[in-house]
C-alpha positions in Angstrom: 0.0 0.0 0.0 1.3 3.4 -0.9 2.3 5.9 1.8 1.2 8.9 -0.3 -0.8 11.6 1.3 -3.3 13.8 -0.7 -3.5 17.5 -0.4 -7.1 18.7 0.0 -8.6 20.7 -2.8 -9.3 24.2 -1.9 -12.6 24.3 -0.1 -12.7 20.6 0.6 -11.3 21.1 4.1 -14.3 23.1 5.1 -16.7 20.5 3.8 -14.8 17.7 5.7 -14.9 19.8 8.9 -18.7 20.4 8.5 -19.2 16.7 7.9 -17.1 15.7 10.9 -19.0 18.1 13.1 -22.3 16.9 11.8 -21.7 13.7 13.9 -20.7 15.3 17.2 -19.0 18.4 18.6 -15.2 18.2 18.7 -12.2 20.3 19.6 -9.7 21.2 16.9 -7.2 18.3 17.6 -10.2 15.9 17.6 -11.3 17.2 14.2 -7.8 16.7 12.8 -7.6 13.1 14.2 -11.1 12.2 13.0 -10.5 13.3 9.4 -7.2 11.5 9.3 -8.8 8.3 10.7 -11.9 8.3 8.6 -9.8 9.0 5.4 -7.4 6.1 6.2 -4.7 8.7 6.9 -4.9 10.0 3.3 -5.9 13.4 4.5 -3.8 14.6 7.4 -5.0 18.0 8.4 -2.5 20.3 10.1 -3.6 22.8 12.7 -2.2 25.7 10.7 -4.8 24.9 8.0 -7.6 23.9 10.4 -7.9 26.9 12.6 -8.3 29.5 9.8 -10.9 27.2 8.3 -12.7 27.0 11.6 -12.7 30.8 11.9 -14.1 31.2 8.4 -16.9 28.7 9.2 -17.6 30.5 12.5 -17.8 33.9 10.8 -20.3 32.5 8.3 -22.4 31.1 11.2 -22.0 27.5 10.0 -20.4 26.5 13.3 -20.3 27.8 16.8 -17.9 27.2 19.6 -17.7 27.0 23.4 -15.0 26.2 25.9 -15.3 22.8 27.6 -13.2 20.3 29.5 -11.7 17.5 27.4 -11.6 13.8 28.2 -8.0 14.5 29.4 -9.3 17.2 31.8 -8.0 20.0 29.7 -9.8 23.1 28.6 -10.4 23.3 24.9 -12.7 25.1 22.4 -15.3 22.7 21.1 -17.0 23.3 17.7 -20.4 22.2 16.7 -22.6 22.6 13.6 -25.4 25.2 13.4 -28.7 24.7 11.5 -27.2 26.9 8.8 -24.1 24.7 8.8 -26.2 21.6 8.3 -27.9 23.2 5.3 -24.5 24.3 3.9 -23.1 20.8 4.3 -26.1 19.4 2.3 -25.4 21.9 -0.5 -21.6 21.2 -0.5 -22.2 17.5 -0.6 -24.6 17.7 -3.6 -22.1 19.9 -5.4 -19.3 17.5 -4.6 -21.3 14.5 -5.9 -22.0 16.3 -9.1 -18.4 17.3 -9.6 -16.9 14.0 -8.7 -19.3 12.2 -11.1 -18.3 14.6 -13.9 -14.5 13.9 -13.2 -15.1 10.2 -13.1 -16.9 10.4 -16.4 -14.0 12.2 -18.0 -11.5 9.7 -16.5 -13.6 6.8 -17.8 -13.8 8.3 -21.3 -12.0 6.1 -23.9 -12.2 8.5 -26.9 -14.7 9.0 -29.6 -17.9 11.0 -29.3 -19.1 11.6 -25.8 
């Protein structure tokens, strides 16, 4: 198995964060860990990319945050999806499915008239 890592397409990180938070509220480190685990370690999110994305999502009112105590008894900011965030995730997911189907169609093309 290859040890290659994939870079996230611009905008994809925000969609993955929204999806991750649609399951349960998490702190930043937990979000990074969850995306890595669910993607089979293909997408390794660094905190330098994550926190600006979280701030953009918060400014758009797609997520909210509050301070809580972690399972390790540390204070951390937990993020959770808002109603607007759930709606945005549905829109992003539909757009992703359209785009990925189109890319797959082009990659499957063997020549000739389409």
